[in-house]
Structure formats: structure tokens, C-alpha cells
C-alpha positions, 0 to 999 in steps of 0.5 A: 266429720262432715256428715251426721250418722243417723242418731238413735232411730230412724227420722220421723219428719214428714210422711214415710214415702217423702222421708225415705226419698229425701234420705236417699237423696241426702246420702247420694248427694254426700257421696257425690260431694266426696267424689268432687273433693277427691277429684278436686284435690287430685287436680292440685297434683297437676303441674299446670296452673289451669288444672289446679284452679279448676280443681279448687273450683270443684272443691268449692262445689263439693263443700257447698253440697256438703253444707246442704247435706248437713243443713238437711240433717239439722232441719230433719232432726228439729222437725222430728221434735216440732222445732221445740228447742225447749226439749233440749233441757230434758235430753242432753243427747238431743243437744249434743248430737242431733243439734250440735253435730250438724251445726258444727259441720255446717260451720266447718264447711263454710270456713273451709269454703272461705279458705279455699276461695281465698286461695282461688282468688290468689291464683287468679289475681296474684299473691296477697298477704292478708288473703293468705293469712285468713286462708290459713286460719280458716283451713285450720278452723273449718276442720277443727269444727269437723273434728268437734262434730265427729267427737260429738257424733261418737257420744250416741247412746242406745238403750237397746240396739242390734249388733249389726246396726251398731257396726253400721253406725261405727263404720260410718262414724270412724272414717268421718272422724279420721278424715276430719283429723287428717284435714285438721293436721293438714291445715296445721302443717300447711302453715309451715309449707307456705312462705307467701310466694306465687312462683309455683303452685305448691307455694300457694298450697303446701304439698303435704296439705294436698296429700293429707286433704286427698287422704281425708277426702278418700275417707269421706268417700268411704264413709259416704258409701257406707252411709248409703248402705246404712241408710238402705238397711235402716229404711228396710228395718224402719228404725226397729234396730235402734230404740230411743232412750226412755224419758227423753225428749222424743218420748215427752213429745210423743205423749203430747202428740197423743192429744194432738196439742203442741207441747209448748202451747199446751204447757203455756195454756195450762200455766195460764189457766192455773194462774187465772184460777188462782187470781179468781180465787184470791179476788173472791177471798179478798172480797169475802174478807172485806164484806165480813169486815164491813159487817163487823164494823157496822155491828160494833157502831150500833147503840142498844136503843137502836137494836131494841127499836129495830124490828125484823122485816120478815116478822109476820103481822098479828092475826085477829082473835076469833073469840073477840069476833064472837063476842062482838056478834053476840052483843049486836 
């Protein structure tokens, strides 16, 4: 597996015109990379060493393009969720498909590139046991990562999906899966075909590995053609043939996007506000308790004579009696 089939729904990164253009470029680049792989492995069947070395260089270019294509897939899926990696805990398919598959494909492409590069170095500078050993191991590890990504890519679940959309998905996934397995089997049997001799080309690269890799590249080419058709159909339907899973990461993110607030920042802000409110209420309660305790201690230390002598400051002064004024006036 060296290319991720569109997962669940059409991708939602960026504005629609730019997104559609990048999807077509992505599919076309992968198709061109598969053609380079086929041409490079066909050149290995040539009896001349110059053609064989040129074929390895072409294979390296194809692997670089495949790495770029899968990097685009990974960035597109992460951009669709605003790079909120915390959402993976709410959506297993997001972690196992949208994130793990492109990452496995990138790792597999890099390892396969290193293995082919080691063989090209041997063809230029001569035989090296260490390079041969590392090349054989990486040519097994790289396709193993592709096969792992292919298996993960089969684990896509749809709540509702049209029949022809599912057919398009499977016609893309199956050639990639079988092609990855052919590369893996070729890497394993290649260890039995190489004995560390530089006399002939087929002792550097096993004949069975070349044929199995050529067959896998042809399947990748078929999958690339079908992927281009699928991308065209999905763009025409605007993703309406596939419905995302309810309660998943994209639905949670959609609810947060309605308020135009990033999910992680909003959760952090709410959590901080709740903590501040709890801290303020706790301080207020402690202050009130301390004041009540001080008042009770002051009341308990007063003597009865002090309480009798204490006059409230708010008590009004006594007013003169009007009858006394009358009597004083009559005497005078």
C-alpha cells in the first residue's frame, strides 16, 4: 500500500477550488510515480549494466514522488481537524486510518528508497557486504510498512455509503494491498537469490525480486488509474456519497467551529475559568470563616461589667421635656 484511499468523506482542508486542484495534482503525481516504478524495474531486465543503473535511478525518483504524495495525504487529514491530535482519543478510525496509513506509507517509501540507493551505490563503487546486508533488510522493512498501511486502510467504516462509492474505494484499495504484498514477498525471496557477487547484475538484484517488484508496480499503476477516477467522481459528488461517523472527531470539531473557537483553546479556557471561580469561592469562604471565628473569640473574652458599660453608638440623645419648659416660663 503506497497511497491512501479517500477516507470517509471528501477532505475539508482549505477553500474548495484550491483543495480540488491539489487533489487532482496528488492523484496525477502518484500515477506518474507508478509509471516511473514500472519503467525502472523493466530496465533491470536489460542485459547492460548502464540500463540497470539508470533504472535504479528512475525507481528512486518514483519513490521520492510517492513519499511526497503520502506527505500530502497526512497533512490534508491533519489540516481537516485543525491539527488537534487530542481528537484521536475520541475517534479510533482517525488514528488508525487518516493518521497511521500515510505515516506507514511514508516510512515504507523512505526505507525502500534507502535499500535501492544501497544497491545503486554497489553498482557504482563495487560490492560491499555491509551495504548489501542493510539493503536486503530495508527492502523487507519498507514493503512491510506498506502492507501494514494497506491492512489499516481496509478498516474504514461508513455509517451510510452509496454502493458505487464503496466499489470505487475497494477497487483502489485491493491493488495497493496486493502490490504491497508482492513487494514484501520479493524482498524476502531476494535474500535467497543474492550471494554477494558483483559479476552479474542479477547477483546484485535477484531475478525473482525484479519480477515480483515489476508485478507490484503494475498493480500500483492500476490502483493509481482507479484512484484518479475515484477522485474525479468524489469531486463531482462533493463527498455526498460517504457520510462521516456520528460522534467522531470531525463532528466534535464541527460543533466547536460553529463558535469559531479552536477546540483545545476553548477547553483550556473553560477549564481555567472554572478553576479560577473555584479558587475565588474557596478564598471567600475561608475569609468568612476566619472573621466569624475572630468575632466569637472577642465575644467570649468580654466581662459582664464591660458589656453593661458598653453603650451602643447608634443610640439617640434624650430630648428635653416640653412640660419643664412650660413651668420654667410661668415662674419667670
